[in-house]
C-alpha positions, 0 to 999 in steps of 0.5 A: 639312736647313736651316730657314729664318728668318722675317724681321721688319720694322718697319711704323710702330710695329709689328713684323710678321713675313713669310712665307717664298716658296715653292719648288716643283718646278714645271715648265710644259711647252708652251703657251708662249702661255698664259705670254706671255698672263700675262705681258703682262696683268702687263706695264706699258707706261707710268707711268699704265698699272697691272698687270692681275691676271689669273685663270686658269680650267680644270679642276682639274689642268690646271696653273693653279697651275703656270703662274702659277708659271712665269710669276712665274719667267719675271720673277725674282720671288719667289713666295708661294702663298695657298691660299683656303678657305671659312673664309679671313677677311679678316684671314687675307688681311693680317695675323693677330695671333699669341702669340710664344713669349714670350707677346707678341703679334706680327703676322703678314703673309700670304703675300699681303702679304709679296708686296705688301711685296717686290714679289713675285707672289702665287698666290690658289689656288681664289679660288672658294672664298672668300667675298664679304667676303674678296674685299671686303677686296681690292678696292683692291688690285685697283683702281688704289689697290693698297692693303689695310687691316688692321683689326686693326693699323690700318695701310694697307698699299701695295703695292709696284710690282713687285707681281703678282697673279693667282688661279687659279679651278677651272671646276667648284668654284665654293663661292661666286659671286665678286661682279661688281665683283671679276670686273671687277678679275680681268681678263683671264680666261685659260682653261687647257684639256686638253694635247694628246696630244704635250704631254700626253706630255712633262708626264708624261716630265717629271714621271715621267723614271724612267717605263715608256715603255709605261705613260706612253704607256698613260696619255696614250691614256687620258687622250685618250679621256676628255677627248674624253668630257669627263671631269674626269680631268686629267694629274694624275690621269694621273701619280698612276696611272702612279706607282701602277702602277709602284710596284704592278709593282716592289713587288708584282710585279704584270705591266704590264696589271694594275697599270695596271687596278688603278691606274685603279681605285683612283686614279679608280674604277670608272667610269673602267674604260670609258675603258680598252683 
């Protein structure tokens, strides 16, 4: 496998190493209207206009990251993914010092800043895991100023006109409350719900083209019953259960019904068995 070479650019008197774009095997299936909503939010209709920074909200596993990635690919832009965590610091979002092989201090741009420089799309994943201090460092980027300031380097970094930003937020996994002045900059809110049966089956078939039709149909029916009961089980869980059932059938010689039952138990636990048939 050919390794990617990091690009280094000069900003002022500093050499900065850029991040690599994400290349993910993600394909958005169904609900085409949601891609149109993201693309409309990013559109610029006048020289005095500015793109929105939409927030994609929904339960874990409904495809928020996939939606952002698919929308970016519709624009034929490089995509950069930044995974937010409780430990994310402002400098992690912008530029951090690193020690090179020669022992010298060098500077590495985050995936977000690389997207700003190269005019790509940054997906900030699970933004509600990030503290207010980190969000505050992005405030000028998310309004008409469209820049960030690096305290470590003393640089002010403007965003390329083609730069676009989207954040995903898990509806039920908020570690920090996003402050209102940031919420007002993350507009519009686009809600991603569980797909209907037809779309859910298409998603499973897209991810498991080698899957047994009967198992895929069963998992979709299971998920639809769970959705009706307001469970948090997602299509991602359905993919994992179907895949595990297939492995047990082929690798252990289990009967199909027993493999499905064991897959539900192993992936989701005892509580999920009440939705099994």
